[in-house]
C-alpha positions in Angstrom: 0.1 0.1 0.0 1.0 3.9 -0.6 -0.3 6.8 0.1 -0.1 10.4 -1.8 -1.7 13.7 -1.2 -4.1 13.9 -4.3 -6.2 17.1 -4.8 -5.1 18.3 -1.3 -6.5 14.9 0.3 -4.3 12.0 1.5 -5.2 8.9 -0.7 -4.3 5.3 0.0 -3.6 3.3 -3.2 -2.1 0.3 -4.6 -0.4 -0.8 -7.7 -0.5 -3.9 -9.1 0.6 -6.0 -12.2 2.4 -4.6 -15.0 1.3 -3.6 -18.7 -1.2 -0.8 -19.7 -2.8 1.0 -16.9 -6.3 0.6 -15.5 -7.6 3.2 -13.1 -10.3 1.4 -10.9 -13.2 3.2 -9.4 -14.0 1.0 -6.4 -17.5 -0.6 -5.6 -18.8 -0.1 -1.8 -21.1 3.0 -2.2 -19.9 5.5 0.5 -17.1 2.7 1.7 -15.5 2.2 -1.7 -12.1 0.9 -0.3 -9.9 -0.7 -2.7 -10.4 -3.9 -0.8 -13.9 -4.2 -1.9 -12.5 -5.4 -5.4 -12.2 -8.6 -3.2 -14.3 -8.8 -0.6 -17.8 -7.3 -1.7 -20.5 -9.3 -3.3 -20.2 -10.1 -7.1 -16.7 -8.7 -7.1 -15.6 -11.4 -4.3 -17.0 -14.1 -6.8 -15.4 -12.9 -10.2 -12.2 -12.1 -8.8 -11.0 -9.4 -11.0 -7.7 -8.8 -9.3 -6.6 -12.3 -9.8 -6.8 -11.7 -13.6 -6.5 -8.4 -14.7 -3.0 -7.7 -13.2 -1.7 -10.7 -15.2 -2.1 -8.2 -18.2 -2.4 -4.8 -17.1 -1.2 -2.3 -14.2 -4.1 -2.1 -12.1 -4.6 1.0 -10.1 -7.0 0.8 -7.1 -7.6 3.2 -4.0 -9.7 4.2 -1.3 -12.3 6.8 -2.8 -12.0 10.0 -0.7 -13.9 10.0 2.6 -13.6 6.1 2.7 -11.2 3.8 4.2 -7.8 5.3 5.0 -7.9 8.2 2.5 -8.9 11.6 4.0 -11.5 14.0 3.2 -12.6 17.7 3.1 -15.8 19.1 4.3 -17.1 20.5 0.8 -20.1 19.9 -1.6 -19.6 16.7 -3.0 -19.9 16.2 -6.6 -19.3 13.3 -8.8 -16.7 15.4 -10.5 -14.8 15.8 -7.2 -14.5 12.0 -7.1 -13.7 12.1 -10.5 -10.6 14.6 -9.8 -9.1 12.2 -7.3 -8.8 9.6 -10.0 -7.2 12.1 -12.4 -5.0 13.4 -10.4 -3.7 10.1 -9.0 -3.1 8.7 -12.6 -1.1 11.8 -13.1 0.7 11.3 -9.9 1.7 8.0 -11.2 3.0 9.2 -14.5 0.1 8.1 -16.7 -1.2 9.9 -19.4 -4.5 8.1 -20.2 -5.7 4.6 -19.2 -8.7 2.0 -19.4 -11.2 2.9 -16.6 -13.2 0.6 -14.6 -15.9 1.8 -12.4 -18.1 -0.6 -10.3 -21.4 0.1 -8.3 -21.5 3.7 -7.4 -17.9 3.6 -8.9 -19.7 3.5 -12.3 -20.9 7.1 -11.8 -17.5 8.5 -10.8 -16.2 6.9 -13.7 -19.0 8.1 -16.1 -18.0 11.6 -14.8 -14.4 10.9 -15.2 -15.0 10.3 -18.7 -17.2 13.3 -19.5 -14.6 15.6 -17.8 -11.6 14.1 -19.1 -12.0 12.2 -22.3 -8.5 12.4 -23.6 -7.8 10.4 -20.4 -9.6 7.2 -21.4 -8.8 4.4 -23.7 -11.6 2.2 -22.9 -14.4 2.2 -20.2 -15.9 -0.6 -18.0 -19.0 0.2 -16.3 -19.7 -3.0 -14.0 -23.3 -2.7 -11.9 -24.2 0.8 -12.3 -26.2 2.5 -9.6 -29.5 4.0 -10.2 -33.1 3.9 -10.4 -35.7 5.8 -8.2 -35.4 3.2 -5.3 -31.6 4.2 -5.2 -32.4 8.2 -5.5 -35.0 7.8 -2.8 -32.7 5.9 -0.6 -29.8 8.2 -1.1 -31.8 11.3 -0.2 -32.9 9.3 3.0 -29.7 9.0 4.1 -28.5 12.2 4.0 -32.0 13.2 5.8 -31.1 10.7 8.5 -27.6 12.3 9.2 -29.3 15.7 9.2 -31.6 15.0 11.7 -28.8 13.6 14.0 -27.1 16.6 13.6 -30.0 18.8 14.3 -30.6 16.7 17.6 -27.0 16.2 18.9 -24.7 19.0 16.9 -21.6 18.1 15.0 -19.8 17.1 18.2 -22.3 14.5 18.7 -21.4 13.1 15.4 -17.7 12.9 16.5 -18.7 11.2 19.3 -20.8 8.7 17.6 -18.1 8.0 14.8 -16.1 6.8 18.0 -18.5 4.3 18.8 -18.5 2.0 15.9 -16.9 1.2 12.6 -19.8 1.3 10.5 -19.6 3.5 7.2 -22.0 5.9 6.3 -23.9 3.4 4.2 -24.1 1.2 7.2 -25.2 3.8 9.6 -26.3 7.1 8.1 -26.1 9.1 11.3 -22.4 9.2 11.1 -22.8 11.1 7.6 -20.5 11.0 4.6 -17.1 12.4 6.6 -17.4 9.4 9.5 -14.6 7.4 8.3 -12.2 10.4 8.4 -13.8 11.4 11.7 -12.4 8.3 12.9 -8.8 8.6 11.7 -8.3 12.2 11.7 -8.4 13.9 15.1 -7.6 17.1 13.8 -10.1 16.7 11.1 -12.7 15.6 14.0 -11.9 18.7 15.9 -12.3 21.1 13.0 -15.4 19.6 12.3 -16.8 20.0 15.5 -16.6 23.6 15.4 -18.4 23.9 12.0 -21.3 26.2 11.9 -24.3 23.8 12.3 -27.0 25.5 10.0 -24.2 26.2 7.1 -23.4 22.3 7.3 -27.0 21.3 7.0 -27.2 23.5 3.9 -24.2 21.9 2.6 -25.8 18.7 3.1 -28.7 19.5 1.4 -27.1 20.5 -1.7 -24.7 17.6 -1.8 -27.8 15.2 -1.5 -29.3 16.9 -4.4 -26.2 17.1 -6.4 -25.4 13.4 -6.3 -28.8 11.9 -6.4 -30.3 14.3 -8.9 -32.3 11.6 -11.3 -34.3 8.4 -11.4 -31.6 7.1 -14.2 -27.9 6.5 -13.6 -26.3 9.7 -12.0 -22.7 11.0 -12.7 -22.7 12.9 -15.7 -25.2 15.0 -18.1 -26.4 12.5 -20.9 -25.8 15.4 -23.4 -21.9 15.1 -22.3 -22.0 11.5 -22.4 -23.6 11.3 -25.9 -20.6 13.8 -27.4 -18.1 11.0 -26.2 -16.3 8.7 -28.5 -15.1 6.1 -25.9 -15.7 2.2 -26.4 -17.8 1.3 -23.3 -18.7 -2.2 -21.8 -21.8 -1.9 -19.8 -22.4 -4.9 -17.1 -26.0 -4.9 -15.6 -26.7 -5.8 -12.2 -30.2 -6.6 -11.0 -31.3 -5.2 -7.4 -32.9 -2.2 -6.1 -29.5 -0.1 -6.3 -28.1 -1.7 -9.3 -31.0 -1.8 -11.6 -31.1 -3.0 -15.3 -32.6 0.7 -16.4 -29.3 2.3 -15.1 -27.3 -0.1 -17.2 -29.7 0.5 -20.2 -29.6 4.3 -19.7 -25.8 4.2 -20.0 -25.9 2.0 -23.2 -28.3 4.5 -24.7 -26.0 7.4 -23.5 -22.5 5.9 -24.6 -22.6 5.9 -28.5 -19.9 3.1 -28.6 -21.6 1.2 -26.1 -21.0 -2.6 -25.7 -23.8 -4.1 -23.5 -23.1 -7.6 -22.2 -26.5 -8.9 -21.7 -25.8 -11.6 -19.3 -28.1 -12.5 -15.8 -26.3 -11.8 -12.6 -25.7 -15.7 -12.1 -23.9 -15.9 -15.3 -21.5 -13.4 -13.9 -18.9 -15.9 -12.9 -15.0 -16.0 -12.5 -14.8 -17.8 -15.6 -17.1 -15.5 -17.6 -16.5 -12.0 -16.5 -13.0 -11.5 -16.4 -12.6 -13.1 -19.7 -15.0 -10.9 -21.2 -13.5 -7.7 -19.9 -10.2 -8.6 -20.7 -11.3 -9.5 -24.3 -13.1 -5.9 -24.5 -9.9 -4.3 -23.3 -7.6 -6.2 -25.6 -9.4 -5.0 -29.0 -7.8 -2.2 -30.8 -8.8 1.1 -30.0 -10.3 1.7 -33.1 -12.4 -1.1 -33.4 
């Protein structure tokens, strides 16, 4: 493991394998740590990091505000998350890369492609998040945190953070900065002194920014439609990773390759081979 200051934020990352680079935006929602590629649901089953590093340099990292990466209290947008990946890529000396996003990382990867298309060779979106239930749940999570802040104050959030190891998704009361509060005493002290009402306004605009549609969030469709990036889309099929979200991305990416396979057909025998075949095609194909 290594760390670097990326966009002013301490970032934990790991580089695996050798070959052309793949920048990988982790699954895990608001707990998008690099280990989720090996431990979470479908990714534990398909074992991408057992296969991709044999042919590629895989760059995995803890998204800001998760795991051992730091954070900054500000209005969070998909572009903020994408910028972390862009600057990490530059820090490692790569001018372009394949990009893989998984789960909520698909929305980050879409923002990455929309804001820096010159950085992307090929794009893989594995189980995009989206749909009405995903938007509703996202707003509800922020609302629960806001209610806790109103009742207990920001010092109360700091105290709560020290009582468990649950991320924002596991216990919304702790908020999107809860992982940093646990690890960084100076951050926690500054957080506790923030103006409560200003912080509540920040929460409201962040929730509205991140969960702004019933399709797949991340980038405006007009920006995606202008891209000329070969894109492999692999659908999930549950309340957060909806087929409709995957089909929406298929509609928005003009060079989409939609892998129409049910979740049970996505195995270690099939998924890594499908991704490797897609990445191995000539860029003009």
